[in-house]
C-alpha positions in Angstrom: 3.7 -0.7 -26.9 2.9 1.3 -29.7 1.4 3.5 -28.2 4.0 4.2 -26.2 6.6 5.3 -28.0 4.3 6.9 -29.6 3.9 9.3 -26.5 7.9 9.0 -26.6 7.7 11.0 -30.5 4.7 13.4 -29.1 7.4 14.3 -26.2 10.1 14.6 -28.5 8.4 17.0 -30.6 6.9 19.3 -27.5 10.9 19.4 -26.1 12.4 20.4 -30.2 13.4 16.8 -31.1 13.7 15.2 -33.6 10.1 13.1 -34.5 11.2 10.9 -36.4 12.6 7.0 -34.3 15.4 6.2 -34.9 16.5 2.2 -35.5 18.4 2.4 -31.8 14.9 3.4 -30.4 12.8 0.4 -32.6 15.3 -2.3 -31.7 14.6 -1.0 -28.0 11.3 -0.1 -27.6 11.2 -4.3 -30.0 13.4 -6.1 -27.2 11.7 -4.2 -24.4 8.2 -5.8 -25.7 10.2 -9.0 -26.2 11.5 -9.3 -23.0 8.8 -9.2 -21.4 7.0 -11.6 -23.4 9.5 -14.0 -22.4 9.4 -14.1 -18.9 7.5 -17.1 -18.2 7.2 -19.8 -15.2 7.3 -19.5 -11.5 10.7 -18.7 -10.4 10.4 -18.7 -6.3 12.0 -20.4 -3.5 8.9 -19.4 -2.0 7.1 -22.0 -3.9 8.8 -25.2 -3.4 7.7 -27.6 -5.9 10.2 -30.6 -4.3 11.5 -31.7 -0.4 14.6 -29.6 -0.5 13.2 -26.7 -2.3 10.6 -27.8 1.0 13.0 -28.3 3.3 15.5 -24.5 2.4 11.9 -22.7 2.8 10.7 -24.6 6.2 14.9 -23.3 7.0 14.0 -19.7 6.0 11.0 -19.2 7.7 12.2 -20.9 11.1 15.6 -18.5 10.7 13.5 -15.2 9.7 11.4 -15.9 12.4 13.6 -16.4 15.3 16.0 -13.3 13.9 12.7 -11.4 14.1 11.9 -12.7 17.6 15.5 -11.5 18.9 15.7 -8.0 17.2 12.4 -7.6 18.8 12.9 -8.7 22.5 16.7 -6.4 22.1 15.1 -3.8 21.3 12.6 -3.2 23.6 14.8 -4.3 26.0 16.6 -1.4 24.9 13.8 0.9 24.8 12.9 0.6 27.7 17.2 1.2 30.0 16.0 4.3 28.1 12.9 5.5 28.1 11.5 3.8 31.3 12.2 5.1 35.2 15.2 5.1 36.8 13.5 3.3 39.4 11.8 0.8 37.2 15.1 -0.1 35.1 17.4 -0.9 38.5 16.8 -4.4 37.6 18.7 -4.4 34.2 21.8 -3.9 36.3 23.8 -6.6 37.4 25.9 -9.9 36.9 22.6 -11.8 36.2 21.7 -9.6 32.9 24.4 -10.5 31.7 24.9 -14.1 32.0 20.9 -14.9 31.1 21.3 -12.1 28.2 24.7 -11.8 27.0 25.2 -15.9 27.4 22.6 -17.8 28.4 20.1 -17.1 25.6 22.9 -16.6 23.1 23.7 -20.4 23.8 19.7 -22.1 24.1 19.1 -19.9 20.8 21.9 -21.3 18.9 22.3 -24.7 20.2 18.6 -24.8 18.7 19.5 -23.1 15.2 22.7 -25.2 14.5 21.5 -28.7 14.3 18.4 -28.4 12.5 20.6 -26.0 10.2 22.9 -29.8 10.1 20.2 -31.6 9.9 18.2 -30.0 6.4 22.0 -29.4 4.9 22.6 -33.7 6.0 18.6 -34.2 4.1 19.9 -32.7 1.4 20.8 -33.0 -2.2 21.3 -36.2 -1.5 22.3 -38.6 -4.7 19.0 -41.2 -4.8 19.0 -44.7 -6.2 17.8 -44.2 -10.1 18.1 -40.6 -11.2 18.2 -39.1 -14.1 20.7 -38.5 -14.9 21.7 -34.7 -17.1 24.9 -32.2 -18.0 24.3 -29.0 -17.9 27.5 -26.8 -18.7 27.1 -23.3 -18.5 28.5 -21.3 -21.1 28.5 -16.9 -21.7 25.4 -16.2 -21.9 23.4 -19.8 -22.3 22.9 -23.3 -20.9 23.8 -26.3 -22.9 22.0 -29.2 -22.1 22.8 -33.3 -22.2 21.2 -36.1 -21.2 23.1 -39.4 -21.0 22.7 -42.8 -23.1 20.4 -44.9 -20.4 19.9 -48.9 -22.0 18.5 -48.9 -25.4 17.6 -44.8 -25.5 20.5 -42.2 -27.3 22.1 -39.5 -25.4 21.1 -36.4 -27.2 21.2 -32.7 -26.3 19.6 -29.8 -26.6 19.4 -26.0 -24.6 19.0 -23.6 -22.0 15.9 -25.9 -21.3 15.8 -28.4 -19.0 13.2 -31.4 -18.8 12.1 -33.6 -15.0 10.3 -36.5 -14.8 7.7 -35.7 -11.8 8.4 -38.3 -9.0 12.1 -39.6 -10.3 15.5 -37.8 -9.1 17.4 -36.0 -11.3 21.0 -36.0 -10.7 22.4 -33.1 -12.7 26.0 -32.5 -13.4 27.6 -29.0 -13.4 30.8 -27.2 -14.9 31.9 -24.5 -17.4 32.9 -23.5 -20.4 34.0 -20.5 -19.8 33.5 -18.5 -15.5 31.8 -19.6 -13.3 28.4 -19.6 -13.6 25.8 -20.8 -10.4 22.6 -22.8 -12.1 19.1 -22.1 -9.4 16.1 -23.1 -9.5 14.7 -21.8 -6.5 11.3 -23.9 -6.7 13.5 -27.2 -6.4 16.1 -26.6 -4.0 19.0 -24.5 -4.3 22.3 -23.5 -6.5 25.5 -24.5 -7.0 28.7 -23.3 -8.7 29.6 -24.1 -12.4 32.8 -24.2 -12.4 34.9 -24.4 -15.3 37.3 -27.5 -14.4 35.5 -28.7 -12.2 32.4 -30.8 -11.9 29.8 -30.3 -9.3 26.5 -32.3 -9.4 22.7 -31.5 -7.5 20.4 -33.8 -6.9 16.7 -32.7 -6.4 12.8 -34.4 -7.2 9.8 -32.4 -8.6 7.1 -33.3 -7.4 4.1 -31.5 -9.6 4.0 -30.8 -12.7 4.9 -27.1 -13.7 7.2 -24.4 -15.9 10.1 -23.4 -13.2 12.5 -20.6 -13.7 16.3 -21.3 -13.8 18.7 -17.7 -13.3 22.5 -17.9 -13.1 23.1 -17.0 -9.2 26.7 -15.9 -10.4 27.5 -12.3 -11.9 29.7 -13.8 -15.0 29.6 -11.1 -18.1 27.7 -8.1 -19.1 24.3 -10.2 -20.1 24.7 -12.5 -16.7 21.1 -10.7 -16.1 19.5 -12.6 -18.9 21.3 -16.1 -18.6 18.3 -18.2 -17.2 16.2 -21.8 -18.2 12.8 -22.7 -17.6 12.6 -26.6 -15.9 9.9 -27.8 -17.5 8.5 -31.1 -15.1 6.5 -33.3 -16.3 4.5 -36.7 -15.8 6.4 -40.1 -16.7 4.6 -40.7 -19.3 4.7 -37.3 -21.9 8.7 -37.5 -20.7 9.1 -40.4 -22.0 7.5 -39.3 -25.3 9.0 -35.7 -25.3 13.1 -37.9 -25.2 12.1 -40.2 -27.8 10.5 -37.6 -29.5 14.5 -35.2 -29.0 16.7 -38.4 -29.6 15.2 -38.1 -33.8 17.3 -36.3 -36.3 15.4 -33.1 -37.6 12.5 -33.2 -39.9 12.8 -32.8 -43.5 11.0 -29.9 -45.4 7.9 -31.1 -46.2 7.5 -27.3 -48.4 10.2 -24.7 -50.3 10.1 -22.6 -48.3 11.3 -25.2 -45.3 13.5 -26.2 -48.1 15.0 -22.7 -49.2 15.4 -22.2 -45.0 17.2 -25.3 -44.9 20.2 -24.2 -47.7 20.0 -20.1 -46.0 20.9 -22.0 -43.1 23.5 -24.2 -45.3 25.0 -21.0 -47.2 25.1 -18.8 -44.3 27.7 -20.6 -42.0 25.2 -21.0 -39.6 26.5 -25.1 -39.3 30.1 -24.2 -38.4 28.3 -23.1 -35.4 25.9 -25.2 -34.6 24.4 -28.6 -35.0 21.2 -30.0 -36.8 21.5 -34.1 -36.4 19.8 -35.5 -39.2 21.3 -33.1 -42.1 25.6 -32.5 -42.6 25.7 -30.0 -40.2 26.8 -31.3 -36.3 29.6 -28.2 -35.0 28.9 -28.3 -30.8 30.5 -24.4 -30.6 27.0 -23.3 -30.1 23.5 -24.7 -29.1 22.0 -27.9 -30.4 19.6 -26.7 -32.8 18.2 -30.0 -33.6 14.6 -29.5 -32.5 15.2 -25.5 -31.8 10.9 -25.4 -32.4 9.9 -27.3 -29.6 11.6 -25.3 -26.8 9.2 -22.5 -25.5 12.1 -19.8 -25.6 15.2 -18.1 -27.5 18.2 -16.7 -25.8 18.4 -18.0 -22.9 15.1 -17.8 -21.3 14.6 -14.5 -23.0 12.3 -14.8 -25.5 8.9 -16.4 -26.9 10.0 -18.8 -29.3 8.5 -17.8 -32.7 9.3 -16.7 -36.4 9.6 -13.3 -35.6 11.6 -13.2 -32.2 13.3 -15.9 -33.9 14.0 -14.2 -37.9 14.9 -10.4 -35.2 17.3 -12.6 -33.2 18.3 -13.7 -36.3 19.3 -10.5 -37.7 20.0 -8.4 -34.6 21.5 -10.6 -31.8 24.2 -8.3 -31.4 21.9 -5.5 -31.2 19.2 -7.2 -28.8 22.2 -9.3 -26.3 25.9 -7.8 -26.8 28.5 -9.7 -25.7 26.4 -13.3 -27.1 29.1 -15.2 -28.9 27.3 -15.4 -32.3 27.0 -12.3 -34.5 24.5 -10.1 -36.3 23.2 -11.5 -39.8 21.7 -7.9 -41.5 22.9 -9.2 -44.6 19.9 -11.7 -45.1 16.9 -9.8 -46.7 13.3 -10.4 -45.2 12.7 -12.8 -47.1 15.6 -15.1 -46.7 14.9 -14.5 -43.3 11.3 -15.2 -43.0 12.6 -18.7 -44.6 14.9 -19.1 -42.6 13.2 -18.7 -39.2 10.6 -20.5 -40.7 12.6 -23.4 -40.8 13.9 -23.6 -37.7 10.9 -23.0 -35.8 9.8 -26.0 -37.5 12.3 -28.4 -35.9 10.3 -29.6 -33.6 
């Protein structure tokens, strides 16, 4: 990336432009590099990792193959009617061609495809007993994720990451807090609309461990394309360990540098929007940060989660992702940013 920016400077010099890189250029280059680094996990409807996704995959294949065969047949007949000698294409004229090609053929094809499509719809997104209950709320431009209480297991909230057990059905209850969004995990199932004031549900089962990318599939504003999330499918034992850890309150800083970061978190007003369970900050306006350090990404799936990207996000939120409902905190000094970012990164 540095070499690339350097070449930009060289080109600017050749054209008589100022050689000095502006803050905008630097920030754009950083955002580009970090965005590319943050793109992880599989996002493909052609790589099904669950039964529902597999049924949708075969529906796509059969419809595509059927459509291609019909296109080739019609195109072939059209070319034959245009270029074949008149005496050889005489059989295309008459009532028989109209009845067979215009009536019988569409009826036979559609009579086969329609029941098959209805069967796929019937067998897809079916609620199952014993399903893990998860609530997801779409917001501009991130995902609020809440795991319901189950027996002695308490409820807790996280953000921009959906962790599920392999082999256990999952029912995701979805809605939206502001505008219409759409919840879609291509590898695991179909789409479902997230509409303010309305509750919809999506059920699926992950059949193999892995990290899969989910996205918003409905235009929801200027940062719609940067509204993604990770779906992490774990073996059942690993999932239970993750769930138990997430339900615990945040750990207390064990180093003075981290304690300073916690004080900056409080003094900077971060607690007016974010909650860190186990402390006196409990706002539910923004993402829950109790265990933010354990998440793979920040910025709704856009940036890898580490001290550097956390510091850059805090200082330049509106420059990196304009339109999100978090102001930039450029007033922090470099040392303060490192302390604050280190404290957040320690929350695992």
